N, CA, C and O atoms as CSV, one atom per row, in Angstrom:
chain,resi,resn,atom,element,x,y,z
A,1,MET,N,N,124.718,99.117,82.994
A,1,MET,CA,C,124.054,100.306,82.504
A,1,MET,C,C,122.552,100.024,82.517
A,1,MET,O,O,122.103,98.957,82.099
A,2,ILE,N,N,121.801,100.981,82.997
A,2,ILE,CA,C,120.362,100.761,83.126
A,2,ILE,C,C,119.619,101.188,81.860
A,2,ILE,O,O,120.117,101.977,81.056
A,3,GLU,N,N,118.414,100.641,81.712
A,3,GLU,CA,C,117.615,100.889,80.503
A,3,GLU,C,C,117.419,102.383,80.230
A,3,GLU,O,O,117.493,102.819,79.081
A,4,GLU,N,N,117.171,103.164,81.279
A,4,GLU,CA,C,116.944,104.600,81.081
A,4,GLU,C,C,118.182,105.275,80.508
A,4,GLU,O,O,118.069,106.189,79.691
A,5,GLN,N,N,119.381,104.825,80.935
A,5,GLN,CA,C,120.616,105.404,80.416
A,5,GLN,C,C,120.800,105.051,78.936
A,5,GLN,O,O,121.207,105.893,78.136
A,6,ILE,N,N,120.499,103.806,78.584
A,6,ILE,CA,C,120.623,103.393,77.182
A,6,ILE,C,C,119.652,104.183,76.315
A,6,ILE,O,O,120.032,104.687,75.258
A,7,LYS,N,N,118.394,104.296,76.756
A,7,LYS,CA,C,117.401,105.057,75.992
A,7,LYS,C,C,117.844,106.514,75.832
A,7,LYS,O,O,117.693,107.098,74.759
A,8,HIS,N,N,118.388,107.095,76.897
A,8,HIS,CA,C,118.863,108.481,76.830
A,8,HIS,C,C,119.979,108.610,75.786
A,8,HIS,O,O,119.990,109.556,74.998
A,9,MET,N,N,120.916,107.658,75.786
A,9,MET,CA,C,122.018,107.722,74.824
A,9,MET,C,C,121.518,107.560,73.390
A,9,MET,O,O,121.993,108.252,72.490
A,10,VAL,N,N,120.569,106.657,73.170
A,10,VAL,CA,C,119.995,106.467,71.832
A,10,VAL,C,C,119.314,107.756,71.371
A,10,VAL,O,O,119.542,108.214,70.252
A,11,ASP,N,N,118.487,108.333,72.227
A,11,ASP,CA,C,117.772,109.571,71.870
A,11,ASP,C,C,118.743,110.708,71.586
A,11,ASP,O,O,118.555,111.468,70.636
A,12,ARG,N,N,119.781,110.824,72.411
A,12,ARG,CA,C,120.763,111.895,72.213
A,12,ARG,C,C,121.518,111.700,70.891
A,12,ARG,O,O,121.753,112.662,70.160
A,13,PHE,N,N,121.894,110.453,70.590
A,13,PHE,CA,C,122.605,110.177,69.345
A,13,PHE,C,C,121.747,110.523,68.137
A,13,PHE,O,O,122.211,111.176,67.202
A,14,LEU,N,N,120.489,110.079,68.161
A,14,LEU,CA,C,119.618,110.322,67.011
A,14,LEU,C,C,119.256,111.798,66.847
A,14,LEU,O,O,118.914,112.230,65.745
A,15,GLY,N,N,119.326,112.572,67.922
A,15,GLY,CA,C,119.001,113.991,67.845
A,15,GLY,C,C,120.213,114.900,67.753
A,15,GLY,O,O,120.070,116.122,67.767
A,16,TRP,N,N,121.407,114.322,67.658
A,16,TRP,CA,C,122.645,115.112,67.655
A,16,TRP,C,C,122.782,115.900,66.367
A,16,TRP,O,O,122.663,115.352,65.271
A,17,ARG,N,N,123.034,117.201,66.515
A,17,ARG,CA,C,123.244,118.061,65.342
A,17,ARG,C,C,124.638,117.768,64.795
A,17,ARG,O,O,125.634,117.908,65.505
A,18,LEU,N,N,124.700,117.359,63.524
A,18,LEU,CA,C,125.982,117.015,62.932
A,18,LEU,C,C,126.915,118.218,62.942
A,18,LEU,O,O,126.465,119.348,62.750
A,19,PRO,N,N,128.207,117.992,63.163
A,19,PRO,CA,C,129.155,119.109,63.263
A,19,PRO,C,C,129.424,119.749,61.904
A,19,PRO,O,O,129.272,119.118,60.858
A,20,LYS,N,N,129.820,120.999,61.948
A,20,LYS,CA,C,130.259,121.705,60.745
A,20,LYS,C,C,131.758,121.920,60.882
A,20,LYS,O,O,132.182,122.397,61.935
A,21,PRO,N,N,132.566,121.615,59.930
A,21,PRO,CA,C,132.205,120.930,58.704
A,21,PRO,C,C,131.941,119.453,58.973
A,21,PRO,O,O,132.526,118.849,59.873
A,22,TRP,N,N,131.060,118.902,58.183
A,22,TRP,CA,C,130.696,117.498,58.269
A,22,TRP,C,C,131.322,116.807,57.077
A,22,TRP,O,O,131.025,117.149,55.932
A,23,ASN,N,N,132.184,115.838,57.332
A,23,ASN,CA,C,132.949,115.191,56.265
A,23,ASN,C,C,132.754,113.676,56.303
A,23,ASN,O,O,133.665,112.954,56.710
A,24,PRO,N,N,131.595,113.184,55.892
A,24,PRO,CA,C,131.351,111.738,55.928
A,24,PRO,C,C,132.124,111.000,54.848
A,24,PRO,O,O,132.584,111.589,53.870
A,25,ASP,N,N,132.254,109.696,55.052
A,25,ASP,CA,C,132.950,108.838,54.079
A,25,ASP,C,C,132.031,108.435,52.926
A,25,ASP,O,O,130.827,108.688,52.950
A,26,ASN,N,N,132.621,107.815,51.936
A,26,ASN,CA,C,131.917,107.146,50.834
A,26,ASN,C,C,130.983,108.046,50.033
A,26,ASN,O,O,129.940,107.594,49.560
A,27,GLY,N,N,131.344,109.289,49.881
A,27,GLY,CA,C,130.566,110.166,49.024
A,27,GLY,C,C,129.241,110.621,49.589
A,27,GLY,O,O,128.452,111.239,48.875
A,28,ILE,N,N,128.972,110.334,50.856
A,28,ILE,CA,C,127.737,110.825,51.480
A,28,ILE,C,C,127.852,112.334,51.607
A,28,ILE,O,O,128.895,112.850,52.007
A,29,SER,N,N,126.792,113.035,51.269
A,29,SER,CA,C,126.830,114.497,51.364
A,29,SER,C,C,125.478,115.018,51.819
A,29,SER,O,O,124.500,114.274,51.899
A,30,TYR,N,N,125.444,116.293,52.109
A,30,TYR,CA,C,124.194,116.932,52.503
A,30,TYR,C,C,124.043,118.206,51.692
A,30,TYR,O,O,124.915,119.074,51.706
A,31,ALA,N,N,122.944,118.303,50.997
A,31,ALA,CA,C,122.612,119.536,50.290
A,31,ALA,C,C,121.315,120.046,50.901
A,31,ALA,O,O,120.302,119.347,50.918
A,32,ARG,N,N,121.363,121.268,51.398
A,32,ARG,CA,C,120.188,121.861,52.021
A,32,ARG,C,C,119.075,121.982,50.989
A,32,ARG,O,O,119.290,122.511,49.898
A,33,PRO,N,N,117.880,121.488,51.333
A,33,PRO,CA,C,116.757,121.648,50.389
A,33,PRO,C,C,116.493,123.128,50.121
A,33,PRO,O,O,116.760,123.969,50.979
A,34,ASN,N,N,115.982,123.446,48.963
A,34,ASN,CA,C,115.725,124.825,48.581
A,34,ASN,C,C,114.374,125.275,49.154
A,34,ASN,O,O,113.350,125.252,48.470
A,35,TYR,N,N,114.404,125.683,50.423
A,35,TYR,CA,C,113.182,126.167,51.062
A,35,TYR,C,C,112.930,127.616,50.644
A,35,TYR,O,O,113.812,128.284,50.104
A,36,ALA,N,N,111.738,128.075,50.899
A,36,ALA,CA,C,111.378,129.452,50.540
A,36,ALA,C,C,112.093,130.471,51.430
A,36,ALA,O,O,112.272,131.620,51.024
A,37,HIS,N,N,112.499,130.073,52.623
A,37,HIS,CA,C,113.144,131.027,53.542
A,37,HIS,C,C,114.666,130.897,53.475
A,37,HIS,O,O,115.202,129.934,52.927
A,38,ALA,N,N,115.331,131.871,54.034
A,38,ALA,CA,C,116.796,131.858,54.077
A,38,ALA,C,C,117.277,130.727,54.995
A,38,ALA,O,O,116.544,130.316,55.894
A,39,PRO,N,N,118.495,130.222,54.783
A,39,PRO,CA,C,119.015,129.154,55.646
A,39,PRO,C,C,119.000,129.569,57.123
A,39,PRO,O,O,119.297,130.715,57.460
A,40,ALA,N,N,118.657,128.638,57.975
A,40,ALA,CA,C,118.642,128.856,59.418
A,40,ALA,C,C,119.382,127.707,60.082
A,40,ALA,O,O,119.597,126.659,59.474
A,41,ASP,N,N,119.772,127.912,61.339
A,41,ASP,CA,C,120.503,126.869,62.058
A,41,ASP,C,C,119.743,125.547,62.092
A,41,ASP,O,O,120.352,124.478,62.039
A,42,HIS,N,N,118.424,125.613,62.180
A,42,HIS,CA,C,117.654,124.376,62.278
A,42,HIS,C,C,117.606,123.603,60.962
A,42,HIS,O,O,117.090,122.486,60.926
A,43,ASP,N,N,118.136,124.179,59.876
A,43,ASP,CA,C,118.143,123.499,58.595
A,43,ASP,C,C,119.275,122.472,58.476
A,43,ASP,O,O,119.290,121.676,57.536
A,44,TRP,N,N,120.213,122.483,59.413
A,44,TRP,CA,C,121.331,121.554,59.352
A,44,TRP,C,C,120.870,120.182,59.854
A,44,TRP,O,O,120.064,120.119,60.783
A,45,PRO,N,N,121.357,119.083,59.269
A,45,PRO,CA,C,120.874,117.751,59.658
A,45,PRO,C,C,121.251,117.364,61.089
A,45,PRO,O,O,122.262,117.807,61.633
A,46,THR,N,N,120.413,116.534,61.664
A,46,THR,CA,C,120.670,115.980,62.996
A,46,THR,C,C,120.630,114.466,62.906
A,46,THR,O,O,120.079,113.892,61.967
A,47,GLY,N,N,121.230,113.831,63.909
A,47,GLY,CA,C,121.190,112.376,63.978
A,47,GLY,C,C,121.965,111.742,62.849
A,47,GLY,O,O,123.021,112.231,62.449
A,48,THR,N,N,121.439,110.663,62.344
A,48,THR,CA,C,122.126,109.928,61.299
A,48,THR,C,C,121.100,109.240,60.420
A,48,THR,O,O,120.004,108.894,60.862
A,49,ASN,N,N,121.468,109.055,59.203
A,49,ASN,CA,C,120.601,108.250,58.339
A,49,ASN,C,C,121.181,106.844,58.191
A,49,ASN,O,O,120.717,106.056,57.366
A,50,LEU,N,N,122.196,106.538,58.995
A,50,LEU,CA,C,122.822,105.228,58.930
A,50,LEU,C,C,122.083,104.186,59.762
A,50,LEU,O,O,122.064,103.009,59.403
A,51,PHE,N,N,121.469,104.610,60.884
A,51,PHE,CA,C,120.789,103.689,61.794
A,51,PHE,C,C,119.411,104.211,62.139
A,51,PHE,O,O,119.193,105.420,62.219
A,52,ASP,N,N,118.482,103.290,62.344
A,52,ASP,CA,C,117.201,103.686,62.928
A,52,ASP,C,C,117.318,103.519,64.447
A,52,ASP,O,O,118.386,103.161,64.942
A,53,ALA,N,N,116.242,103.770,65.189
A,53,ALA,CA,C,116.304,103.726,66.650
A,53,ALA,C,C,116.658,102.327,67.161
A,53,ALA,O,O,117.423,102.204,68.118
A,54,THR,N,N,116.127,101.289,66.554
A,54,THR,CA,C,116.418,99.916,66.995
A,54,THR,C,C,117.891,99.584,66.776
A,54,THR,O,O,118.529,98.982,67.639
A,55,GLN,N,N,118.428,99.972,65.632
A,55,GLN,CA,C,119.834,99.712,65.340
A,55,GLN,C,C,120.740,100.537,66.254
A,55,GLN,O,O,121.788,100.062,66.692
A,56,THR,N,N,120.335,101.765,66.537
A,56,THR,CA,C,121.118,102.608,67.440
A,56,THR,C,C,121.123,102.019,68.845
A,56,THR,O,O,122.148,102.039,69.525
A,57,ASP,N,N,119.977,101.495,69.280
A,57,ASP,CA,C,119.903,100.840,70.586
A,57,ASP,C,C,120.893,99.676,70.641
A,57,ASP,O,O,121.596,99.510,71.638
A,58,ALA,N,N,120.953,98.877,69.587
A,58,ALA,CA,C,121.882,97.747,69.536
A,58,ALA,C,C,123.329,98.241,69.579
A,58,ALA,O,O,124.169,97.632,70.241
A,59,MET,N,N,123.624,99.331,68.884
A,59,MET,CA,C,124.972,99.889,68.880
A,59,MET,C,C,125.367,100.367,70.277
A,59,MET,O,O,126.478,100.096,70.731
A,60,VAL,N,N,124.461,101.077,70.964
A,60,VAL,CA,C,124.753,101.585,72.309
A,60,VAL,C,C,124.970,100.416,73.268
A,60,VAL,O,O,125.893,100.442,74.082
A,61,ARG,N,N,124.120,99.391,73.173
A,61,ARG,CA,C,124.291,98.210,74.045
A,61,ARG,C,C,125.636,97.526,73.777
A,61,ARG,O,O,126.294,97.067,74.710
A,62,TYR,N,N,126.039,97.458,72.519
A,62,TYR,CA,C,127.324,96.871,72.172
A,62,TYR,C,C,128.466,97.687,72.794
A,62,TYR,O,O,129.415,97.120,73.336
A,63,MET,N,N,128.369,99.016,72.711
A,63,MET,CA,C,129.410,99.875,73.277
A,63,MET,C,C,129.465,99.749,74.799
A,63,MET,O,O,130.546,99.804,75.385
A,64,ALA,N,N,128.312,99.582,75.440
A,64,ALA,CA,C,128.248,99.536,76.903
A,64,ALA,C,C,128.643,98.174,77.470
A,64,ALA,O,O,129.000,98.069,78.644
A,65,GLU,N,N,128.580,97.126,76.636
A,65,GLU,CA,C,128.892,95.778,77.119
A,65,GLU,C,C,130.341,95.710,77.596
A,65,GLU,O,O,131.266,96.070,76.868
A,66,GLY,N,N,130.522,95.242,78.831
A,66,GLY,CA,C,131.865,95.117,79.399
A,66,GLY,C,C,132.472,96.428,79.852
A,66,GLY,O,O,133.656,96.486,80.182
A,67,LEU,N,N,131.668,97.485,79.870
A,67,LEU,CA,C,132.154,98.794,80.287
A,67,LEU,C,C,132.662,98.721,81.721
A,67,LEU,O,O,131.943,98.233,82.593
A,68,PRO,N,N,133.883,99.191,81.995
A,68,PRO,CA,C,134.387,99.136,83.367
A,68,PRO,C,C,133.539,100.008,84.295
A,68,PRO,O,O,132.958,101.008,83.872
A,69,ALA,N,N,133.482,99.615,85.546
A,69,ALA,CA,C,132.733,100.386,86.534
A,69,ALA,C,C,133.355,101.770,86.668
A,69,ALA,O,O,134.570,101.931,86.557
A,70,THR,N,N,132.516,102.752,86.904
A,70,THR,CA,C,133.037,104.099,87.127
A,70,THR,C,C,133.776,104.131,88.449
A,70,THR,O,O,133.581,103.258,89.294
A,71,SER,N,N,134.611,105.115,88.632
A,71,SER,CA,C,135.350,105.218,89.889
A,71,SER,C,C,134.397,105.408,91.064
A,71,SER,O,O,134.690,104.955,92.170
A,72,LEU,N,N,133.268,106.066,90.847
A,72,LEU,CA,C,132.297,106.253,91.928
A,72,LEU,C,C,131.764,104.903,92.393
A,72,LEU,O,O,131.669,104.652,93.594
A,73,ILE,N,N,131.415,104.034,91.448
A,73,ILE,CA,C,130.925,102.712,91.816
A,73,ILE,C,C,132.037,101.913,92.478
A,73,ILE,O,O,131.798,101.223,93.469
A,74,SER,N,N,133.244,101.998,91.943
A,74,SER,CA,C,134.372,101.290,92.546
A,74,SER,C,C,134.615,101.777,93.966
A,74,SER,O,O,134.851,100.977,94.872
A,75,ASP,N,N,134.559,103.095,94.159
A,75,ASP,CA,C,134.748,103.662,95.496
A,75,ASP,C,C,133.648,103.188,96.436
A,75,ASP,O,O,133.917,102.834,97.584
A,76,MET,N,N,132.403,103.181,95.948
A,76,MET,CA,C,131.276,102.747,96.766
A,76,MET,C,C,131.440,101.273,97.143
A,76,MET,O,O,131.177,100.891,98.283
A,77,LEU,N,N,131.872,100.449,96.193
A,77,LEU,CA,C,132.098,99.036,96.480
A,77,LEU,C,C,133.157,98.867,97.561
A,77,LEU,O,O,133.014,98.026,98.448
A,78,GLY,N,N,134.205,99.655,97.492
A,78,GLY,CA,C,135.259,99.592,98.509
A,78,GLY,C,C,134.719,99.910,99.897
A,78,GLY,O,O,135.044,99.228,100.868
A,79,VAL,N,N,133.900,100.940,99.986
A,79,VAL,CA,C,133.310,101.323,101.267
A,79,VAL,C,C,132.388,100.220,101.779
A,79,VAL,O,O,132.434,99.867,102.958
A,80,LEU,N,N,131.549,99.672,100.892
A,80,LEU,CA,C,130.621,98.616,101.302
A,80,LEU,C,C,131.368,97.362,101.760
A,80,LEU,O,O,130.990,96.742,102.754
A,81,LYS,N,N,132.414,96.993,101.046
A,81,LYS,CA,C,133.174,95.799,101.425
A,81,LYS,C,C,133.888,96.007,102.761
A,81,LYS,O,O,133.961,95.087,103.577
A,82,THR,N,N,134.412,97.206,102.984
A,82,THR,CA,C,135.036,97.509,104.280
A,82,THR,C,C,134.000,97.460,105.390
A,82,THR,O,O,134.264,96.935,106.472
A,83,THR,N,N,132.820,98.009,105.121
A,83,THR,CA,C,131.738,97.990,106.112
A,83,THR,C,C,131.340,96.553,106.429
A,83,THR,O,O,131.158,96.206,107.596
A,84,ALA,N,N,131.203,95.712,105.405
A,84,ALA,CA,C,130.842,94.305,105.620
A,84,ALA,C,C,131.902,93.604,106.467
A,84,ALA,O,O,131.575,92.834,107.370
A,85,SER,N,N,133.153,93.870,106.174
A,85,SER,CA,C,134.246,93.261,106.932
A,85,SER,C,C,134.207,93.711,108.390
A,85,SER,O,O,134.407,92.908,109.301
A,86,ASN,N,N,133.949,95.003,108.600
A,86,ASN,CA,C,133.872,95.532,109.973
A,86,ASN,C,C,132.699,94.927,110.736
A,86,ASN,O,O,132.835,94.598,111.915
A,87,ILE,N,N,131.557,94.776,110.083
A,87,ILE,CA,C,130.382,94.171,110.737
A,87,ILE,C,C,130.690,92.721,111.110
A,87,ILE,O,O,130.341,92.272,112.201
A,88,GLU,N,N,131.345,91.988,110.200
A,88,GLU,CA,C,131.706,90.598,110.498
A,88,GLU,C,C,132.632,90.534,111.714
A,88,GLU,O,O,132.454,89.683,112.586
A,89,SER,N,N,133.619,91.431,111.774
A,89,SER,CA,C,134.549,91.452,112.909
A,89,SER,C,C,133.830,91.770,114.213
A,89,SER,O,O,134.071,91.125,115.233
A,90,LEU,N,N,132.943,92.768,114.178
A,90,LEU,CA,C,132.198,93.144,115.380
A,90,LEU,C,C,131.278,92.012,115.833
A,90,LEU,O,O,131.122,91.767,117.029
A,91,SER,N,N,130.679,91.335,114.876
A,91,SER,CA,C,129.778,90.232,115.197
A,91,SER,C,C,130.555,89.077,115.838
A,91,SER,O,O,130.099,88.484,116.816
A,92,ARG,N,N,131.722,88.766,115.285
A,92,ARG,CA,C,132.556,87.702,115.857
A,92,ARG,C,C,133.013,88.056,117.263
A,92,ARG,O,O,133.210,87.176,118.100
A,93,ALA,N,N,133.182,89.350,117.519
A,93,ALA,CA,C,133.617,89.805,118.847
A,93,ALA,C,C,132.459,89.828,119.843
A,93,ALA,O,O,132.656,90.150,121.015
A,94,GLY,N,N,131.250,89.486,119.383
A,94,GLY,CA,C,130.099,89.419,120.277
A,94,GLY,C,C,129.339,90.727,120.408
A,94,GLY,O,O,128.414,90.822,121.214
A,95,LEU,N,N,129.712,91.740,119.627
A,95,LEU,CA,C,128.993,93.014,119.693
A,95,LEU,C,C,127.620,92.863,119.075
A,95,LEU,O,O,127.438,92.112,118.117
A,96,ARG,N,N,126.672,93.568,119.617
A,96,ARG,CA,C,125.302,93.488,119.125
A,96,ARG,C,C,124.832,94.882,118.728
A,96,ARG,O,O,125.463,95.881,119.073
A,97,ALA,N,N,123.728,94.939,118.007
A,97,ALA,CA,C,123.165,96.214,117.566
A,97,ALA,C,C,122.596,96.970,118.761
A,97,ALA,O,O,122.445,96.408,119.846
A,98,GLU,N,N,122.281,98.249,118.556
A,98,GLU,CA,C,121.748,99.112,119.626
A,98,GLU,C,C,120.546,98.501,120.323
A,98,GLU,O,O,120.394,98.640,121.537
A,99,ASN,N,N,119.703,97.834,119.575
A,99,ASN,CA,C,118.490,97.250,120.159
A,99,ASN,C,C,118.770,95.861,120.722
A,99,ASN,O,O,117.845,95.090,120.977
A,100,ASP,N,N,120.065,95.542,120.916
A,100,ASP,CA,C,120.527,94.264,121.446
A,100,ASP,C,C,120.227,93.107,120.502
A,100,ASP,O,O,120.177,91.950,120.919
A,101,GLY,N,N,120.028,93.427,119.239
A,101,GLY,CA,C,119.789,92.392,118.247
A,101,GLY,C,C,121.095,91.990,117.575
A,101,GLY,O,O,122.105,92.676,117.730
A,102,PRO,N,N,121.087,90.909,116.845
A,102,PRO,CA,C,122.299,90.462,116.155
A,102,PRO,C,C,122.653,91.399,115.006
A,102,PRO,O,O,121.803,92.132,114.500
A,103,LEU,N,N,123.913,91.364,114.606
A,103,LEU,CA,C,124.381,92.211,113.499
A,103,LEU,C,C,124.152,91.550,112.141
A,103,LEU,O,O,124.388,92.169,111.103
A,104,GLY,N,N,123.694,90.296,112.140
A,104,GLY,CA,C,123.475,89.562,110.887
A,104,GLY,C,C,122.621,90.297,109.878
A,104,GLY,O,O,122.997,90.374,108.708
A,105,PRO,N,N,121.461,90.851,110.292
A,105,PRO,CA,C,120.635,91.581,109.309
A,105,PRO,C,C,121.360,92.778,108.690
A,105,PRO,O,O,121.155,93.088,107.516
A,106,TRP,N,N,122.198,93.442,109.469
A,106,TRP,CA,C,122.980,94.564,108.929
A,106,TRP,C,C,123.926,94.056,107.855
A,106,TRP,O,O,124.055,94.651,106.785
A,107,LEU,N,N,124.591,92.934,108.164
A,107,LEU,CA,C,125.526,92.347,107.208
A,107,LEU,C,C,124.805,91.899,105.943
A,107,LEU,O,O,125.317,92.090,104.840
A,108,GLU,N,N,123.638,91.314,106.086
A,108,GLU,CA,C,122.852,90.890,104.923
A,108,GLU,C,C,122.505,92.085,104.037
A,108,GLU,O,O,122.579,91.998,102.812
A,109,THR,N,N,122.126,93.197,104.659
A,109,THR,CA,C,121.775,94.403,103.904
A,109,THR,C,C,122.976,94.932,103.136
A,109,THR,O,O,122.867,95.269,101.957
A,110,VAL,N,N,124.125,95.006,103.807
A,110,VAL,CA,C,125.332,95.519,103.150
A,110,VAL,C,C,125.754,94.573,102.019
A,110,VAL,O,O,126.132,95.029,100.940
A,111,ASN,N,N,125.691,93.272,102.261
A,111,ASN,CA,C,126.056,92.316,101.207
A,111,ASN,C,C,125.115,92.408,100.015
A,111,ASN,O,O,125.556,92.258,98.876
A,112,ALA,N,N,123.828,92.650,100.249
A,112,ALA,CA,C,122.877,92.832,99.154
A,112,ALA,C,C,123.227,94.089,98.351
A,112,ALA,O,O,123.106,94.104,97.126
A,113,MET,N,N,123.657,95.131,99.045
A,113,MET,CA,C,124.072,96.359,98.348
A,113,MET,C,C,125.306,96.101,97.485
A,113,MET,O,O,125.420,96.630,96.380
A,114,ILE,N,N,126.223,95.285,97.995
A,114,ILE,CA,C,127.434,94.951,97.236
A,114,ILE,C,C,127.068,94.202,95.956
A,114,ILE,O,O,127.584,94.508,94.881
A,115,VAL,N,N,126.177,93.224,96.079
A,115,VAL,CA,C,125.746,92.449,94.914
A,115,VAL,C,C,125.102,93.364,93.882
A,115,VAL,O,O,125.379,93.245,92.689
A,116,LYS,N,N,124.246,94.277,94.331
A,116,LYS,CA,C,123.562,95.203,93.422
A,116,LYS,C,C,124.578,96.115,92.731
A,116,LYS,O,O,124.495,96.336,91.523
A,117,ALA,N,N,125.543,96.648,93.502
A,117,ALA,CA,C,126.544,97.560,92.931
A,117,ALA,C,C,127.446,96.824,91.933
A,117,ALA,O,O,127.829,97.391,90.909
A,118,GLU,N,N,127.781,95.583,92.223
A,118,GLU,CA,C,128.628,94.825,91.307
A,118,GLU,C,C,127.899,94.484,90.011
A,118,GLU,O,O,128.522,94.304,88.965
A,119,GLY,N,N,126.573,94.398,90.093
A,119,GLY,CA,C,125.785,94.127,88.890
A,119,GLY,C,C,125.542,95.364,88.063
A,119,GLY,O,O,125.092,95.259,86.922
A,120,ASN,N,N,125.829,96.551,88.611
A,120,ASN,CA,C,125.607,97.851,87.972
A,120,ASN,C,C,124.172,97.952,87.539
A,120,ASN,O,O,123.767,98.969,86.976
């Protein structure tokens, strides 16, 4: 999971409008402050008072640790590995690239993509 995704999840969690009815544990409750205006949708609490942004970041990282690859990444890895295998076979058979160059650089590129995809 990339840093931008983690930051997005932290921001979304902290800005999430709590559901109605909201039934927290341990006697936690919410009483709308007595404002001068009538209650409005924006008066309902958002996020949580249980974690700050740093703690939420740690929670999201904990949840994401060991997360299985999505099927899209798995599918992409399958295609890349098949492509690498095909390039190796063509290279062993003596086939060369269009510009009469070796297929090695192509294989290196595909293998680098595989390493990157496996690292997520």
